[in-house]
C-alpha positions, -999 to +999 in steps of 0.1 A: +000+000+000+011+035-007+021+055+024+010+090+034+044+102+024+036+092-012+013+123-015+034+151-031+040+182-009+035+216-025+064+239-027+067+276-037+103+275-049+106+278-087+141+262-090+131+232-069+099+228-089+117+230-122+142+203-111+114+180-100+095+186-132+123+171-153+120+136-167+147+110-164+159+117-200+160+154-194+181+150-164+204+127-183+208+152-211+216+180-185+241+157-168+259+148-201+263+184-211+275+195-177+300+166-177+317+181-208+321+214-190+336+196-160+361+178-182+372+210-199+376+230-166+384+201-143+358+213-118+322+205-113+301+238-118+285+251-087+250+251-103+253+213-109+262+207-072+231+226-063+211+206-088+221+173-072+212+187-038+177+198-049+171+166-070+177+144-039+153+164-017+118+149-014+105+181+003+121+215-003+139+229+027+158+262+019+179+261+050+191+225+045+198+231+008+219+262+016+238+244+043+246+215+021+258+238-007+280+257+017+295+224+029+302+213-007+317+246-019+334+259+013+332+295+025+356+307-002+335+293-031+302+302-016+289+337-023+251+340-023+225+312-022+200+332-043+226+340-069+234+302-072+197+294-076+193+320-103+223+306-121+209+270-119+175+281-131+190+299-162+212+269-171+183+244-167+159+265-189+186+266-216+192+229-213+154+221-215+149+243-245+178+226-263+165+191-253+130+198-266+141+217-298+137+187-321+101+182-309+095+220-311+103+220-348+072+198-354+049+220-334+033+255-335+059+266-310+084+266-339+067+297-354+079+317-324+115+303-328+116+313-364+103+349-356+129+352-328+157+340-351+145+363-379+147+393-355+182+383-344+194+381-380+177+413-389+196+432-362+228+419-377+219+431-412+216+396-426+185+404-446+184+374-469+184+350-440+159+372-422+135+369-452+140+331-454+130+327-417+100+350-421+088+330-451+091+298-432+074+313-402+045+326-424+041+292-441+038+274-408+015+300-392-009+299-422-009+261-421-021+260-385-041+292-386-022+310-359-037+345-363-016+361-335+017+349-350+005+361-385-001+395-370+034+395-355+049+384-389+029+410-407+043+438-385+078+424-389+074+423-427+065+460-428+097+469-409+117+446-433+102+462-464+109+497-453+145+489-441+155+470-472+137+494-496+127+465-518+111+468-553+073+475-555+075+487-519+041+506-521+023+476-536+037+452-510+029+475-481-007+480-494-012+442-495+002+439-460-021+466-447-051+448-462-040+416-447-036+433-413-073+444-414-084+408-422-061+393-394-074+417-367-110+409-377-101+372-373-084+378-339-114+398-326-137+369-336-114+343-320-112+364-288-150+369-285-157+332-290-129+323-265-144+347-240-177+329-242-160+296-238-142+307-207-174+321-192-193+289-198-164+268-184-162+289-152-199+282-147-194+245-154-167+243-128-192+255-102-221+233-111-225+201-130-258+209-147-284+238-148-317+227-133-334+260-124-358+270-153-350+307-148-312+301-150-316+279-180-336+305-199-311+332-190-282+309-200-297+302-234-303+339-240-268+349-231-252+323-254-277+318-282-254+336-306-230+306-304-255+283-321-259+309-349-221+312-353-220+274-358-237+280-392-214+308-403-187+297-427-158+300-429-145+305-394-108+308-388-091+276-376-088+286-340-123+301-340-136+267-350-118+251-321-130+276-295-166+275-308-168+237-307-154+237-271-178+265-261-208+246-275-198+213-260-197+229-225-230+247-233-247+214-241-231+198-210-246+223-187-280+219-203-278+181-199-281+177-237-259+146-238-262+137-275-254+172-286-225+172-261-211+140-276-214+153-312-194+184-303-168+163-286-165+142-317-160+174-337-133+186-314-115+153-318-117+157-356-101+192-352-072+177-332-068+149-357-066+174-386-041+197-368-010+177-361+011+209-355-011+220-327-013+185-314+025+183-312+026+217-294+000+208-268-004+170-262-020+177-228-049+195-245-052+166-269-053+142-240-081+163-224-101+163-256-099+125-258-108+122-221-138+146-225-150+125-254-151+095-231-172+116-207-196+121-236-198+084-243-202+077-206-232+101-203-249+079-229-237+046-214-217+039-246-189+022-227-180-001-256-165+030-273-140+034-245-113+009-256-106+026-289-101+061-273-081+047-244-057+031-270-053+066-286-044+081-252-019+053-246-001+061-279+005+097-271+041+105-263+044+130-235+070+157-238+075+162-201+065+149-166+034+172-165+020+156-197+031+122-185+012+127-152-019+140-171-018+110-194-015+086-164-044+100-144-067+103-174-059+068-185-064+053-150-096+071-142-112+063-175-101+027-173-116+025-138-149+040-152-149+015-181-143-016-159-167-005-131-195+001-156-188-032-175-189-050-142-152-060-145-145-054-108-114-076-106-098-055-134-103-023-113-086-041-083-058-051-106-051-015-114-044-007-077-007-014-079-002+009-110-023+036-092-003+032-060+029+036-080+016+065-101+005+085-070+040+080-057+058+089-089+036+116-104+027+150-090-010+146-091-034+172-076-054+162-045-087+160-064-073+135-089-058+114-061-091+113-043-110+101-074-084+074-082-083+062-046-121+062-042-126+040-073-101+015-059-120+015-025-153+008-043-137-020-063-123-037-033-156-032-014-177-047-042-154-077-046-155-083-008-118-076-003-126-057+028-091-056+043-077-039+011-107-016+011-099-004+047-062+001+038-071+023+009-096+044+029-067+052+053-050+071+024-077+098+028-063+109+062-043+138+047-074+150+028-099+150+057-102+188+060-104+194+022-135+209+006-127+194-027-143+160-033-155+160+003-184+137-004-161+110-017-139+112+015-170+111+038-186+083+019-154+062+020-157+063+058-191+045+055-177+018+032-149+013+058-175+008+086-194-018+064-160-035+057-153-038+095-189-051+100-185-077+072-151-088+087-169-092+120-142-071+136-165-056+162-138-038+183-125-019+153-161-013+141-170+003+174-139+024+175-143+037+139-180+044+144-171+068+172-144+084+150-168+087+120-195+103+142-170+129+154-159+135+118-194+139+105-204+162+134-174+185+136-158+185+101-186+177+077-216+189+096-241+163+082-277+165+091-293+135+108-313+127+077-283+126+053-277+093+036-243+088+053-258+093+087-286+069+080-261+042+071-239+051+101-268+046+125-278+013+108-243-002+111-241+010+147-273-010+155-262-041+136-229-044+154-247-051+187-274-076+178-279-112+165-279-122+128-316-127+129-322-092+142-297-079+116-318-092+088-347-073+102-327-040+103-315-045+068-351-049+056-360-017+074-331+000+058-344-011+024-377+005+031-359+037+043-338+039+011-369+033-011-387+062+006-358+087+001-364+115-024-352+111-060-325+138-055-309+117-027-311+085-048-291+102-075-266+113-050-230+101-051-226+067-032-263+057-032-258+031-059-231+012-039-253+012-007-283+001-027-264-028-042-250-038-008-284-038+009-299-059-020-270-083-017-277-088+020-315-093+014-310-117-016-280-134+000-259-130-031-228-109-041-227-074-054-208-086-084-237-110-092-262-082-090-240-060-113-238-088-138-276-092-137-280-054-142-257-054-172-276-082-188-308-062-184-291-032-201-281-053-230-317-065-237-333-046-266 
């Protein structure tokens, strides 16, 4: 099992963060290049000594890092710790840019490199080479529809024409001025659509779906122009991307699942058609694929998952951030696929990879909570109660968090049921008291909340005979059936519902899931 220490600790130091963002190959590249400097000078650079110190630190400690560097360099060689850090940061940035240059040439980022190099050559009076770089930059920018870069190139070309006093100067400048008007029109269009997208996303991050009729009407009114824009052709390449993203979130909030899926498919088509942007931003491509799976999931089209998961697997991350994103998107969507197909053992089998991934990748707390919770559910459903309890313990560092609170609190209920099923009454009684305090003081649950209903039921069942337990389970079944529809749709209700039915019918939850899946497959 992963330990509490496996959860990454946040740090605010940019140099330490940069060191720990590097992949094994990036560190190897940096080491090889530093080694050649060492061989030439016969001395290891100070910045590399600091690099090794920071690389070995699991949690950043400025005082310890400064003391270790002082010990290595001695008082004569040690000047100022901040200066040493700045030096290391600059050298690392240069090394990382050099390492990723080959990949950059295949992406939209290369446009900026060409413009930068053109400016460098222009200042040296090397005008032919300047023109060659500008032409290459324009060709690449036009290919991927990068309006902002085309505006930058347009402005540079004006300066170039005036400086070199080329033939047909007036005609060329006139054409460039006309292009400028067209480009700024496109940029304004892109910016307005992007603004709408960001407004819709900010709302979507707060709520999963609009349900209030007044809010729905107002929302439709505020963004009705987006559906009209969809029919306008042609839109610029980036306007098309932003519009499809905006409309997908628009349909998501309105609960229009089929329209959401269609927009997600259109977004995937855009990424498939734009390899240069895909190479620049693999993490956005991963998100697009993952959101498409969300679209399939909302319509219970889980058979479509495997094809998309294979596409995510084939993506080559450029750095640790992209690698971590690919890992957590793959794992969560695999969990969703297996859980909804009733392949519970497969979810349990992912636990080792998830344990390792949480330890090796810098995942945010929300992602960790979801990954851990799905493993908890899988072990619970498959009656592997000891493993279930061990994974619930991983939530200790998150207890006071607002994010994903409902998953943390519901995991405590599954833990109590696990102790009950193991007939470990001492631990059950102990954790009932702990859970009561947690619900009262940290969560503030009402007496009628689902979690408290289950808590009270388990508390009663731990003190009576098996025959009386059957009676209480039957009473719980009646209580659950009488709950309002909103509560039945609540997170965790399904697992409790299955567990209660398994006790009444004296069968396993897995058997009930298999029966449910067969019913779904019937025409």
